mmCIF file of the N, C-alpha and C atoms, coordinates in Angstrom:
data_MODEL
# 
_entry.id   MODEL 
# 
loop_
_atom_site.group_PDB 
_atom_site.id 
_atom_site.type_symbol 
_atom_site.label_atom_id 
_atom_site.label_alt_id 
_atom_site.label_comp_id 
_atom_site.label_asym_id 
_atom_site.label_entity_id 
_atom_site.label_seq_id 
_atom_site.pdbx_PDB_ins_code 
_atom_site.Cartn_x 
_atom_site.Cartn_y 
_atom_site.Cartn_z 
_atom_site.occupancy 
_atom_site.B_iso_or_equiv 
_atom_site.pdbx_formal_charge 
_atom_site.auth_seq_id 
_atom_site.auth_comp_id 
_atom_site.auth_asym_id 
_atom_site.auth_atom_id 
_atom_site.pdbx_PDB_model_num 
ATOM 1   N N  . MET A 1 1  ? 12.956  -12.166 -10.710 1.00 0.00 ? 1  MET A N  1 
ATOM 2   C CA . MET A 1 1  ? 11.928  -12.739 -10.388 1.00 0.00 ? 1  MET A CA 1 
ATOM 3   C C  . MET A 1 1  ? 11.214  -13.170 -9.932  1.00 0.00 ? 1  MET A C  1 
ATOM 4   N N  . GLY A 1 2  ? 11.604  -13.644 -8.265  1.00 0.00 ? 2  GLY A N  1 
ATOM 5   C CA . GLY A 1 2  ? 10.658  -13.574 -7.206  1.00 0.00 ? 2  GLY A CA 1 
ATOM 6   C C  . GLY A 1 2  ? 10.050  -12.031 -7.406  1.00 0.00 ? 2  GLY A C  1 
ATOM 7   N N  . ASP A 1 3  ? 10.820  -10.804 -7.260  1.00 0.00 ? 3  ASP A N  1 
ATOM 8   C CA . ASP A 1 3  ? 9.995   -9.422  -6.735  1.00 0.00 ? 3  ASP A CA 1 
ATOM 9   C C  . ASP A 1 3  ? 9.204   -8.964  -7.709  1.00 0.00 ? 3  ASP A C  1 
ATOM 10  N N  . GLU A 1 4  ? 9.562   -9.253  -8.737  1.00 0.00 ? 4  GLU A N  1 
ATOM 11  C CA . GLU A 1 4  ? 8.084   -9.526  -9.948  1.00 0.00 ? 4  GLU A CA 1 
ATOM 12  C C  . GLU A 1 4  ? 7.346   -9.503  -9.877  1.00 0.00 ? 4  GLU A C  1 
ATOM 13  N N  . VAL A 1 5  ? 6.927   -10.710 -9.412  1.00 0.00 ? 5  VAL A N  1 
ATOM 14  C CA . VAL A 1 5  ? 5.845   -11.532 -8.607  1.00 0.00 ? 5  VAL A CA 1 
ATOM 15  C C  . VAL A 1 5  ? 5.155   -11.410 -7.584  1.00 0.00 ? 5  VAL A C  1 
ATOM 16  N N  . ASP A 1 6  ? 5.835   -10.474 -6.011  1.00 0.00 ? 6  ASP A N  1 
ATOM 17  C CA . ASP A 1 6  ? 5.480   -10.104 -4.759  1.00 0.00 ? 6  ASP A CA 1 
ATOM 18  C C  . ASP A 1 6  ? 4.942   -9.098  -5.117  1.00 0.00 ? 6  ASP A C  1 
ATOM 19  N N  . LEU A 1 7  ? 4.960   -8.082  -6.263  1.00 0.00 ? 7  LEU A N  1 
ATOM 20  C CA . LEU A 1 7  ? 4.457   -6.570  -6.365  1.00 0.00 ? 7  LEU A CA 1 
ATOM 21  C C  . LEU A 1 7  ? 4.096   -6.495  -7.341  1.00 0.00 ? 7  LEU A C  1 
ATOM 22  N N  . GLN A 1 8  ? 3.453   -8.512  -8.296  1.00 0.00 ? 8  GLN A N  1 
ATOM 23  C CA . GLN A 1 8  ? 1.804   -8.364  -8.732  1.00 0.00 ? 8  GLN A CA 1 
ATOM 24  C C  . GLN A 1 8  ? 0.432   -9.093  -7.845  1.00 0.00 ? 8  GLN A C  1 
ATOM 25  N N  . LYS A 1 9  ? 1.467   -9.483  -7.358  1.00 0.00 ? 9  LYS A N  1 
ATOM 26  C CA . LYS A 1 9  ? 0.308   -9.618  -5.728  1.00 0.00 ? 9  LYS A CA 1 
ATOM 27  C C  . LYS A 1 9  ? 0.345   -8.336  -5.451  1.00 0.00 ? 9  LYS A C  1 
ATOM 28  N N  . MET A 1 10 ? 0.763   -8.032  -5.563  1.00 0.00 ? 10 MET A N  1 
ATOM 29  C CA . MET A 1 10 ? 0.312   -6.910  -4.256  1.00 0.00 ? 10 MET A CA 1 
ATOM 30  C C  . MET A 1 10 ? -0.193  -5.610  -5.023  1.00 0.00 ? 10 MET A C  1 
ATOM 31  N N  . PHE A 1 11 ? -0.222  -5.888  -6.409  1.00 0.00 ? 11 PHE A N  1 
ATOM 32  C CA . PHE A 1 11 ? -1.218  -4.482  -7.263  1.00 0.00 ? 11 PHE A CA 1 
ATOM 33  C C  . PHE A 1 11 ? -2.382  -5.442  -7.172  1.00 0.00 ? 11 PHE A C  1 
ATOM 34  N N  . LYS A 1 12 ? -2.384  -6.741  -7.350  1.00 0.00 ? 12 LYS A N  1 
ATOM 35  C CA . LYS A 1 12 ? -3.600  -7.373  -7.437  1.00 0.00 ? 12 LYS A CA 1 
ATOM 36  C C  . LYS A 1 12 ? -4.402  -7.203  -5.677  1.00 0.00 ? 12 LYS A C  1 
ATOM 37  N N  . GLU A 1 13 ? -3.314  -6.792  -4.416  1.00 0.00 ? 13 GLU A N  1 
ATOM 38  C CA . GLU A 1 13 ? -4.439  -6.959  -3.136  1.00 0.00 ? 13 GLU A CA 1 
ATOM 39  C C  . GLU A 1 13 ? -4.558  -5.669  -3.654  1.00 0.00 ? 13 GLU A C  1 
ATOM 40  N N  . LEU A 1 14 ? -3.635  -4.723  -3.486  1.00 0.00 ? 14 LEU A N  1 
ATOM 41  C CA . LEU A 1 14 ? -3.884  -3.060  -3.404  1.00 0.00 ? 14 LEU A CA 1 
ATOM 42  C C  . LEU A 1 14 ? -5.658  -2.775  -4.160  1.00 0.00 ? 14 LEU A C  1 
ATOM 43  N N  . THR A 1 15 ? -5.431  -3.418  -5.344  1.00 0.00 ? 15 THR A N  1 
ATOM 44  C CA . THR A 1 15 ? -6.882  -3.535  -6.179  1.00 0.00 ? 15 THR A CA 1 
ATOM 45  C C  . THR A 1 15 ? -7.850  -4.128  -5.745  1.00 0.00 ? 15 THR A C  1 
ATOM 46  N N  . GLY A 1 16 ? -8.399  -4.866  -5.694  1.00 0.00 ? 16 GLY A N  1 
ATOM 47  C CA . GLY A 1 16 ? -8.765  -5.699  -4.715  1.00 0.00 ? 16 GLY A CA 1 
ATOM 48  C C  . GLY A 1 16 ? -9.542  -4.270  -3.651  1.00 0.00 ? 16 GLY A C  1 
ATOM 49  N N  . TYR A 1 17 ? -8.506  -4.149  -2.850  1.00 0.00 ? 17 TYR A N  1 
ATOM 50  C CA . TYR A 1 17 ? -8.701  -2.890  -1.574  1.00 0.00 ? 17 TYR A CA 1 
ATOM 51  C C  . TYR A 1 17 ? -9.790  -2.375  -1.960  1.00 0.00 ? 17 TYR A C  1 
ATOM 52  N N  . GLU A 1 18 ? -9.060  -1.873  -3.342  1.00 0.00 ? 18 GLU A N  1 
ATOM 53  C CA . GLU A 1 18 ? -9.463  0.019   -3.953  1.00 0.00 ? 18 GLU A CA 1 
ATOM 54  C C  . GLU A 1 18 ? -10.990 -0.579  -4.375  1.00 0.00 ? 18 GLU A C  1 
ATOM 55  N N  . LYS A 1 19 ? -11.605 -2.075  -4.894  1.00 0.00 ? 19 LYS A N  1 
ATOM 56  C CA . LYS A 1 19 ? -12.621 -1.743  -5.377  1.00 0.00 ? 19 LYS A CA 1 
ATOM 57  C C  . LYS A 1 19 ? -13.623 -1.898  -3.810  1.00 0.00 ? 19 LYS A C  1 
ATOM 58  N N  . ASN A 1 20 ? -13.241 -2.333  -2.952  1.00 0.00 ? 20 ASN A N  1 
ATOM 59  C CA . ASN A 1 20 ? -13.536 -2.850  -1.827  1.00 0.00 ? 20 ASN A CA 1 
ATOM 60  C C  . ASN A 1 20 ? -13.862 -1.159  -0.754  1.00 0.00 ? 20 ASN A C  1 
ATOM 61  N N  . ARG A 1 21 ? -13.961 0.256   -1.382  1.00 0.00 ? 21 ARG A N  1 
ATOM 62  C CA . ARG A 1 21 ? -13.821 1.207   -1.295  1.00 0.00 ? 21 ARG A CA 1 
ATOM 63  C C  . ARG A 1 21 ? -13.443 1.814   -0.654  1.00 0.00 ? 21 ARG A C  1 
ATOM 64  N N  . VAL A 1 22 ? -11.462 1.663   -0.047  1.00 0.00 ? 22 VAL A N  1 
ATOM 65  C CA . VAL A 1 22 ? -10.830 1.672   1.197   1.00 0.00 ? 22 VAL A CA 1 
ATOM 66  C C  . VAL A 1 22 ? -10.222 2.270   0.449   1.00 0.00 ? 22 VAL A C  1 
ATOM 67  N N  . ASP A 1 23 ? -10.000 4.028   0.777   1.00 0.00 ? 23 ASP A N  1 
ATOM 68  C CA . ASP A 1 23 ? -9.375  4.441   1.136   1.00 0.00 ? 23 ASP A CA 1 
ATOM 69  C C  . ASP A 1 23 ? -7.122  4.496   0.296   1.00 0.00 ? 23 ASP A C  1 
ATOM 70  N N  . LEU A 1 24 ? -6.358  4.560   -0.413  1.00 0.00 ? 24 LEU A N  1 
ATOM 71  C CA . LEU A 1 24 ? -5.182  3.998   -0.391  1.00 0.00 ? 24 LEU A CA 1 
ATOM 72  C C  . LEU A 1 24 ? -4.391  4.907   0.197   1.00 0.00 ? 24 LEU A C  1 
ATOM 73  N N  . ARG A 1 25 ? -3.359  5.721   1.012   1.00 0.00 ? 25 ARG A N  1 
ATOM 74  C CA . ARG A 1 25 ? -2.980  6.514   0.913   1.00 0.00 ? 25 ARG A CA 1 
ATOM 75  C C  . ARG A 1 25 ? -0.930  5.865   1.001   1.00 0.00 ? 25 ARG A C  1 
ATOM 76  N N  . ILE A 1 26 ? -0.393  6.393   0.579   1.00 0.00 ? 26 ILE A N  1 
ATOM 77  C CA . ILE A 1 26 ? 1.539   6.838   1.129   1.00 0.00 ? 26 ILE A CA 1 
ATOM 78  C C  . ILE A 1 26 ? 1.914   7.530   1.688   1.00 0.00 ? 26 ILE A C  1 
ATOM 79  N N  . ASP A 1 27 ? 2.401   8.180   2.135   1.00 0.00 ? 27 ASP A N  1 
ATOM 80  C CA . ASP A 1 27 ? 2.669   8.852   2.855   1.00 0.00 ? 27 ASP A CA 1 
ATOM 81  C C  . ASP A 1 27 ? 1.713   10.314  3.547   1.00 0.00 ? 27 ASP A C  1 
ATOM 82  N N  . GLY A 1 28 ? 0.675   9.448   4.295   1.00 0.00 ? 28 GLY A N  1 
ATOM 83  C CA . GLY A 1 28 ? -1.381  10.433  3.873   1.00 0.00 ? 28 GLY A CA 1 
ATOM 84  C C  . GLY A 1 28 ? -0.807  11.125  2.741   1.00 0.00 ? 28 GLY A C  1 
ATOM 85  N N  . ILE A 1 29 ? -0.415  11.035  1.230   1.00 0.00 ? 29 ILE A N  1 
ATOM 86  C CA . ILE A 1 29 ? -1.230  11.187  0.487   1.00 0.00 ? 29 ILE A CA 1 
ATOM 87  C C  . ILE A 1 29 ? -2.341  9.734   -0.197  1.00 0.00 ? 29 ILE A C  1 
ATOM 88  N N  . PRO A 1 30 ? -3.447  10.465  -1.151  1.00 0.00 ? 30 PRO A N  1 
ATOM 89  C CA . PRO A 1 30 ? -4.073  9.319   -2.310  1.00 0.00 ? 30 PRO A CA 1 
ATOM 90  C C  . PRO A 1 30 ? -3.363  8.966   -2.824  1.00 0.00 ? 30 PRO A C  1 
ATOM 91  N N  . ALA A 1 31 ? -3.310  7.409   -3.021  1.00 0.00 ? 31 ALA A N  1 
ATOM 92  C CA . ALA A 1 31 ? -3.049  7.060   -4.237  1.00 0.00 ? 31 ALA A CA 1 
ATOM 93  C C  . ALA A 1 31 ? -2.881  5.757   -4.538  1.00 0.00 ? 31 ALA A C  1 
ATOM 94  N N  . SER A 1 32 ? -2.658  5.578   -6.022  1.00 0.00 ? 32 SER A N  1 
ATOM 95  C CA . SER A 1 32 ? -4.133  4.923   -6.470  1.00 0.00 ? 32 SER A CA 1 
ATOM 96  C C  . SER A 1 32 ? -2.922  3.420   -5.985  1.00 0.00 ? 32 SER A C  1 
ATOM 97  N N  . PRO A 1 33 ? -3.295  1.859   -6.237  1.00 0.00 ? 33 PRO A N  1 
ATOM 98  C CA . PRO A 1 33 ? -2.384  0.497   -6.144  1.00 0.00 ? 33 PRO A CA 1 
ATOM 99  C C  . PRO A 1 33 ? -0.825  0.754   -6.921  1.00 0.00 ? 33 PRO A C  1 
ATOM 100 N N  . MET A 1 34 ? -0.960  1.669   -8.684  1.00 0.00 ? 34 MET A N  1 
ATOM 101 C CA . MET A 1 34 ? -0.108  1.512   -9.598  1.00 0.00 ? 34 MET A CA 1 
ATOM 102 C C  . MET A 1 34 ? 1.159   2.574   -8.102  1.00 0.00 ? 34 MET A C  1 
ATOM 103 N N  . GLN A 1 35 ? 0.680   3.472   -8.480  1.00 0.00 ? 35 GLN A N  1 
ATOM 104 C CA . GLN A 1 35 ? 1.920   4.589   -7.518  1.00 0.00 ? 35 GLN A CA 1 
ATOM 105 C C  . GLN A 1 35 ? 2.478   3.410   -6.510  1.00 0.00 ? 35 GLN A C  1 
ATOM 106 N N  . ILE A 1 36 ? 1.410   3.594   -5.432  1.00 0.00 ? 36 ILE A N  1 
ATOM 107 C CA . ILE A 1 36 ? 2.374   2.211   -4.587  1.00 0.00 ? 36 ILE A CA 1 
ATOM 108 C C  . ILE A 1 36 ? 3.005   1.474   -4.259  1.00 0.00 ? 36 ILE A C  1 
ATOM 109 N N  . VAL A 1 37 ? 3.000   -0.036  -5.965  1.00 0.00 ? 37 VAL A N  1 
ATOM 110 C CA . VAL A 1 37 ? 3.965   -1.098  -6.233  1.00 0.00 ? 37 VAL A CA 1 
ATOM 111 C C  . VAL A 1 37 ? 4.386   0.184   -6.902  1.00 0.00 ? 37 VAL A C  1 
ATOM 112 N N  . GLN A 1 38 ? 5.124   1.210   -7.798  1.00 0.00 ? 38 GLN A N  1 
ATOM 113 C CA . GLN A 1 38 ? 5.954   2.004   -8.235  1.00 0.00 ? 38 GLN A CA 1 
ATOM 114 C C  . GLN A 1 38 ? 7.224   2.387   -7.529  1.00 0.00 ? 38 GLN A C  1 
ATOM 115 N N  . ALA A 1 39 ? 6.425   2.994   -5.864  1.00 0.00 ? 39 ALA A N  1 
ATOM 116 C CA . ALA A 1 39 ? 7.334   4.092   -4.577  1.00 0.00 ? 39 ALA A CA 1 
ATOM 117 C C  . ALA A 1 39 ? 7.884   3.193   -3.555  1.00 0.00 ? 39 ALA A C  1 
ATOM 118 N N  . HIS A 1 40 ? 7.993   1.788   -4.411  1.00 0.00 ? 40 HIS A N  1 
ATOM 119 C CA . HIS A 1 40 ? 8.483   0.005   -3.474  1.00 0.00 ? 40 HIS A CA 1 
ATOM 120 C C  . HIS A 1 40 ? 9.027   -0.099  -4.579  1.00 0.00 ? 40 HIS A C  1 
ATOM 121 N N  . VAL A 1 41 ? 8.701   -0.047  -6.175  1.00 0.00 ? 41 VAL A N  1 
ATOM 122 C CA . VAL A 1 41 ? 9.963   -0.182  -6.134  1.00 0.00 ? 41 VAL A CA 1 
ATOM 123 C C  . VAL A 1 41 ? 11.577  1.167   -6.757  1.00 0.00 ? 41 VAL A C  1 
ATOM 124 N N  . ALA A 1 42 ? 10.248  1.901   -6.207  1.00 0.00 ? 42 ALA A N  1 
ATOM 125 C CA . ALA A 1 42 ? 11.270  3.016   -6.329  1.00 0.00 ? 42 ALA A CA 1 
ATOM 126 C C  . ALA A 1 42 ? 12.802  3.360   -5.286  1.00 0.00 ? 42 ALA A C  1 
ATOM 127 N N  . ARG A 1 43 ? 11.763  2.638   -4.591  1.00 0.00 ? 43 ARG A N  1 
ATOM 128 C CA . ARG A 1 43 ? 12.469  3.141   -2.704  1.00 0.00 ? 43 ARG A CA 1 
ATOM 129 C C  . ARG A 1 43 ? 13.549  1.455   -3.064  1.00 0.00 ? 43 ARG A C  1 
ATOM 130 N N  . GLU A 1 44 ? 14.226  1.290   -2.879  1.00 0.00 ? 44 GLU A N  1 
ATOM 131 C CA . GLU A 1 44 ? 14.782  -0.609  -3.119  1.00 0.00 ? 44 GLU A CA 1 
ATOM 132 C C  . GLU A 1 44 ? 14.494  -0.669  -1.451  1.00 0.00 ? 44 GLU A C  1 
ATOM 133 N N  . GLU A 1 45 ? 15.538  0.770   -1.259  1.00 0.00 ? 45 GLU A N  1 
ATOM 134 C CA . GLU A 1 45 ? 16.339  0.684   0.288   1.00 0.00 ? 45 GLU A CA 1 
ATOM 135 C C  . GLU A 1 45 ? 15.919  0.710   1.713   1.00 0.00 ? 45 GLU A C  1 
ATOM 136 N N  . SER A 1 46 ? 14.770  1.607   1.236   1.00 0.00 ? 46 SER A N  1 
ATOM 137 C CA . SER A 1 46 ? 13.930  2.078   2.380   1.00 0.00 ? 46 SER A CA 1 
ATOM 138 C C  . SER A 1 46 ? 13.096  0.600   2.418   1.00 0.00 ? 46 SER A C  1 
ATOM 139 N N  . ALA A 1 47 ? 11.549  1.074   3.349   1.00 0.00 ? 47 ALA A N  1 
ATOM 140 C CA . ALA A 1 47 ? 11.127  0.079   3.854   1.00 0.00 ? 47 ALA A CA 1 
ATOM 141 C C  . ALA A 1 47 ? 9.314   0.852   3.688   1.00 0.00 ? 47 ALA A C  1 
ATOM 142 N N  . TYR A 1 48 ? 8.059   0.578   3.470   1.00 0.00 ? 48 TYR A N  1 
ATOM 143 C CA . TYR A 1 48 ? 6.869   1.324   4.052   1.00 0.00 ? 48 TYR A CA 1 
ATOM 144 C C  . TYR A 1 48 ? 5.880   0.331   5.132   1.00 0.00 ? 48 TYR A C  1 
ATOM 145 N N  . MET A 1 49 ? 6.013   1.355   6.185   1.00 0.00 ? 49 MET A N  1 
ATOM 146 C CA . MET A 1 49 ? 4.698   -0.137  7.125   1.00 0.00 ? 49 MET A CA 1 
ATOM 147 C C  . MET A 1 49 ? 3.775   0.513   6.384   1.00 0.00 ? 49 MET A C  1 
ATOM 148 N N  . ARG A 1 50 ? 3.017   -0.489  6.871   1.00 0.00 ? 50 ARG A N  1 
ATOM 149 C CA . ARG A 1 50 ? 0.976   -0.454  6.216   1.00 0.00 ? 50 ARG A CA 1 
ATOM 150 C C  . ARG A 1 50 ? 0.437   -0.560  7.712   1.00 0.00 ? 50 ARG A C  1 
ATOM 151 N N  . ASP A 1 51 ? -0.368  0.597   7.737   1.00 0.00 ? 51 ASP A N  1 
ATOM 152 C CA . ASP A 1 51 ? -1.179  0.924   8.465   1.00 0.00 ? 51 ASP A CA 1 
ATOM 153 C C  . ASP A 1 51 ? -2.785  0.840   8.869   1.00 0.00 ? 51 ASP A C  1 
ATOM 154 N N  . TYR A 1 52 ? -3.467  -0.473  8.800   1.00 0.00 ? 52 TYR A N  1 
ATOM 155 C CA . TYR A 1 52 ? -4.462  -0.355  8.857   1.00 0.00 ? 52 TYR A CA 1 
ATOM 156 C C  . TYR A 1 52 ? -5.469  0.694   9.290   1.00 0.00 ? 52 TYR A C  1 
ATOM 157 N N  . VAL A 1 53 ? -6.927  1.636   9.018   1.00 0.00 ? 53 VAL A N  1 
ATOM 158 C CA . VAL A 1 53 ? -7.505  1.735   9.201   1.00 0.00 ? 53 VAL A CA 1 
ATOM 159 C C  . VAL A 1 53 ? -8.786  1.558   9.228   1.00 0.00 ? 53 VAL A C  1 
ATOM 160 N N  . LEU A 1 54 ? -9.835  1.351   10.959  1.00 0.00 ? 54 LEU A N  1 
ATOM 161 C CA . LEU A 1 54 ? -10.682 0.738   10.419  1.00 0.00 ? 54 LEU A CA 1 
ATOM 162 C C  . LEU A 1 54 ? -12.281 1.649   10.862  1.00 0.00 ? 54 LEU A C  1 
ATOM 163 N N  . ASN A 1 55 ? -13.723 1.221   10.339  1.00 0.00 ? 55 ASN A N  1 
ATOM 164 C CA . ASN A 1 55 ? -14.455 1.606   10.757  1.00 0.00 ? 55 ASN A CA 1 
ATOM 165 C C  . ASN A 1 55 ? -14.759 1.550   11.785  1.00 0.00 ? 55 ASN A C  1 
ATOM 166 N N  . GLU A 1 56 ? -16.086 1.685   12.640  1.00 0.00 ? 56 GLU A N  1 
ATOM 167 C CA . GLU A 1 56 ? -17.038 1.160   13.376  1.00 0.00 ? 56 GLU A CA 1 
ATOM 168 C C  . GLU A 1 56 ? -17.031 -0.259  13.418  1.00 0.00 ? 56 GLU A C  1 
ATOM 169 N N  . LYS A 1 57 ? -17.318 -0.849  12.748  1.00 0.00 ? 57 LYS A N  1 
ATOM 170 C CA . LYS A 1 57 ? -17.468 -2.029  12.407  1.00 0.00 ? 57 LYS A CA 1 
ATOM 171 C C  . LYS A 1 57 ? -16.098 -2.687  12.129  1.00 0.00 ? 57 LYS A C  1 
ATOM 172 N N  . GLY A 1 58 ? -15.153 -2.147  12.503  1.00 0.00 ? 58 GLY A N  1 
ATOM 173 C CA . GLY A 1 58 ? -14.076 -3.362  11.973  1.00 0.00 ? 58 GLY A CA 1 
ATOM 174 C C  . GLY A 1 58 ? -13.673 -3.896  11.519  1.00 0.00 ? 58 GLY A C  1 
ATOM 175 N N  . ASP A 1 59 ? -14.547 -3.209  10.144  1.00 0.00 ? 59 ASP A N  1 
ATOM 176 C CA . ASP A 1 59 ? -13.686 -3.723  8.678   1.00 0.00 ? 59 ASP A CA 1 
ATOM 177 C C  . ASP A 1 59 ? -12.607 -2.039  8.063   1.00 0.00 ? 59 ASP A C  1 
ATOM 178 N N  . ILE A 1 60 ? -11.832 -2.974  7.082   1.00 0.00 ? 60 ILE A N  1 
ATOM 179 C CA . ILE A 1 60 ? -11.064 -1.760  6.483   1.00 0.00 ? 60 ILE A CA 1 
ATOM 180 C C  . ILE A 1 60 ? -11.667 -0.331  5.905   1.00 0.00 ? 60 ILE A C  1 
ATOM 181 N N  . LYS A 1 61 ? -10.919 0.826   6.718   1.00 0.00 ? 61 LYS A N  1 
ATOM 182 C CA . LYS A 1 61 ? -11.943 1.637   5.064   1.00 0.00 ? 61 LYS A CA 1 
ATOM 183 C C  . LYS A 1 61 ? -10.529 2.803   5.065   1.00 0.00 ? 61 LYS A C  1 
ATOM 184 N N  . GLU A 1 62 ? -9.439  2.809   5.086   1.00 0.00 ? 62 GLU A N  1 
ATOM 185 C CA . GLU A 1 62 ? -7.825  3.197   4.890   1.00 0.00 ? 62 GLU A CA 1 
ATOM 186 C C  . GLU A 1 62 ? -7.158  1.991   5.108   1.00 0.00 ? 62 GLU A C  1 
ATOM 187 N N  . LEU A 1 63 ? -6.033  1.891   3.937   1.00 0.00 ? 63 LEU A N  1 
ATOM 188 C CA . LEU A 1 63 ? -4.922  1.866   4.194   1.00 0.00 ? 63 LEU A CA 1 
ATOM 189 C C  . LEU A 1 63 ? -3.378  2.835   3.798   1.00 0.00 ? 63 LEU A C  1 
ATOM 190 N N  . TRP A 1 64 ? -2.780  2.856   4.713   1.00 0.00 ? 64 TRP A N  1 
ATOM 191 C CA . TRP A 1 64 ? -1.922  4.020   4.763   1.00 0.00 ? 64 TRP A CA 1 
ATOM 192 C C  . TRP A 1 64 ? -0.461  3.161   4.689   1.00 0.00 ? 64 TRP A C  1 
ATOM 193 N N  . PHE A 1 65 ? 0.566   3.308   3.863   1.00 0.00 ? 65 PHE A N  1 
ATOM 194 C CA . PHE A 1 65 ? 1.762   3.399   3.519   1.00 0.00 ? 65 PHE A CA 1 
ATOM 195 C C  . PHE A 1 65 ? 3.106   4.401   4.285   1.00 0.00 ? 65 PHE A C  1 
ATOM 196 N N  . THR A 1 66 ? 3.301   3.984   5.677   1.00 0.00 ? 66 THR A N  1 
ATOM 197 C CA . THR A 1 66 ? 4.871   5.066   5.820   1.00 0.00 ? 66 THR A CA 1 
ATOM 198 C C  . THR A 1 66 ? 5.770   5.163   5.661   1.00 0.00 ? 66 THR A C  1 
ATOM 199 N N  . ASN A 1 67 ? 6.406   6.294   4.968   1.00 0.00 ? 67 ASN A N  1 
ATOM 200 C CA . ASN A 1 67 ? 7.860   5.806   4.519   1.00 0.00 ? 67 ASN A CA 1 
ATOM 201 C C  . ASN A 1 67 ? 8.343   5.117   5.446   1.00 0.00 ? 67 ASN A C  1 
ATOM 202 N N  . ILE A 1 68 ? 9.535   4.076   5.308   1.00 0.00 ? 68 ILE A N  1 
ATOM 203 C CA . ILE A 1 68 ? 10.130  4.291   7.460   1.00 0.00 ? 68 ILE A CA 1 
ATOM 204 C C  . ILE A 1 68 ? 11.895  5.015   6.457   1.00 0.00 ? 68 ILE A C  1 
ATOM 205 N N  . GLU A 1 69 ? 12.497  5.639   7.155   1.00 0.00 ? 69 GLU A N  1 
ATOM 206 C CA . GLU A 1 69 ? 13.387  5.954   7.495   1.00 0.00 ? 69 GLU A CA 1 
ATOM 207 C C  . GLU A 1 69 ? 14.745  4.675   7.509   1.00 0.00 ? 69 GLU A C  1 
ATOM 208 N N  . SER A 1 70 ? 15.291  3.979   6.991   1.00 0.00 ? 70 SER A N  1 
ATOM 209 C CA . SER A 1 70 ? 16.740  3.432   7.639   1.00 0.00 ? 70 SER A CA 1 
ATOM 210 C C  . SER A 1 70 ? 17.683  4.202   7.001   1.00 0.00 ? 70 SER A C  1 
ATOM 211 N N  . ASN A 1 71 ? 18.727  4.032   8.901   1.00 0.00 ? 71 ASN A N  1 
ATOM 212 C CA . ASN A 1 71 ? 19.603  4.134   9.457   1.00 0.00 ? 71 ASN A CA 1 
ATOM 213 C C  . ASN A 1 71 ? 20.816  3.021   9.035   1.00 0.00 ? 71 ASN A C  1 
# 
């Protein structure tokens, strides 16, 4: 049940970014909050690294999720 709560929090967080016009991407491809959450569910054994891309004012303009292969 904890995982479901975490995913709901993640979805809410990403939706907030999207409303603030932050470009969301997963492995370099534009993605919606739901697509990113679904990717996390589908790849339980791997992890994603977050990359925050800032504009010249220091505000987040893009949020990238990059798959990290575990060996």
